[in-house]
N, C-alpha and C positions, 0 to 999 in steps of 0.2 A: 474320858470317863466312860466306863462300860455301861451299856444299857441293861437294865434289869428286866428279865422276862418273867411274866407271871402266867401260870397255867390256871385256867378256869374250867372246872368240871361242870358240865351241864347234865342234869338228871332229867331224862324225859319220862314222864309218867304215861301210863296207858290211858286211853280215853275213858271217861266215866262209864260208858256202856260196857267196856271190857272189864273194868274193875269190879262191877257189882253183879253182872248177869252172865249166864251161859246161854248161848243160842241153841235152840232145839229145831229151828227151821233151817232147811238147807237152801237159803237164799242170801244174796248180798244184802248188806245194810248200808244205806246211803245217809249222809248228813244233808238234810234239806236246806236249800238256800233260804235265808230269812232276811227280810227288811224290817227294821225297827223304827217306828216313828214315835215322836213324843210331842204331846201338847201340854198345856198347863194343867189339864185334868186327868190325863191318862197316857199309857203307853199302848201302842198298837203294833202287834207282830203280824207280818204277812209272810206265811210259810208256804213254799211251793211243794206240793205233794201230788205229782202227776198220777192220775189213775185212782186217787183216793176219794172216798165219799164219806158221809156221816156214819156209815155202818162199819167202816174199817179204820177209823181214826180214834185214838184214845189220848186224852189229855189228863194228866194226873199231877196234882200238887201234893208233895210230901216233903216235910222238913225243909221248907224254903227252896225246894227244887221243883221247877215246872218241867215235866217230861212229856214230849210229844212222841207217840208211836203211831205209825201207819203201816198197814199191811194190805196194799191195794191188790186187786185182782185184775189181770189183764186178759181180755178176751180176744181171740184171733178169729177172723172171718172163717167160716166153715168152708172146707175145700181148698184153702190156700195154704201155701208154705211160706214161711218168713224167708225172704231173700236177702234183706239188709235191714239192720237196726241201728238207729242213731244213738240210742241210749239203752242201758241195761235194765232189766226188770229186777225189782227187789223191794225190800222194806225200807222204811225211813225211821230214824230215831234221832232226837235232839233234846238236850236238856239245858235249862237256863236257871241260874241261881238268882233268886229274887231277894231284893232288899226289903226292909220294913216299910218302904214307901208305897208298896202295892197293897191295895185293899183286897185281900184274898177272898172275901165273902161275895164279891160282885164281879168276878172274872167271867167273861162271856167268850164263847167259841162258836164259830160258824164256818162251814166249809162249802165252797161253791166252785165248780169247775176245776177241781184239783188244787184249790188254794184255800188254806186255812187262815182265818182272820181271828186273832185273839185280842180282846180288849181287856187291858189290865188297868182299872181305875186307880188313881193315886189315893192313898189314905189321906184323911183330913189334914194331918200334920205336915204332909209332904206337899200339899198344894200351896202355890205362892199366894201370899196375901198382900194387899195394897195397904200401905201405911200412909195415913193422911199427915201431911206436914203443915203445921200451923205457924203463923207469924209470931214472933216473939217475945 
């Protein structure tokens, strides 16, 4: 019996940032590494944004999409020339689609030492509730 071969076509879409925006800055854009933690009451995103502080980080929530933009500035010591670099300089951008489980009115953002901490509390309906079981 002959084996049947099927061809599957994979359609690759451009990243969200490329679909909706045009860059006007002549810098690379990196996708920051992010850890996501979940508790019974909230989601916590820990986003690495080296060189960023509260002045150059923007967090925007629009149409269920949470977008993080950071445009850090890098200062070099005066009188020195860069001989070797372990990482490239550039901007950061990352987007997350949020479900209805997130309470959009109480999202908190804090940046410290190049790390952004986002606290996304769960909406009342999304929080787990304990159901008492009674004897019969």
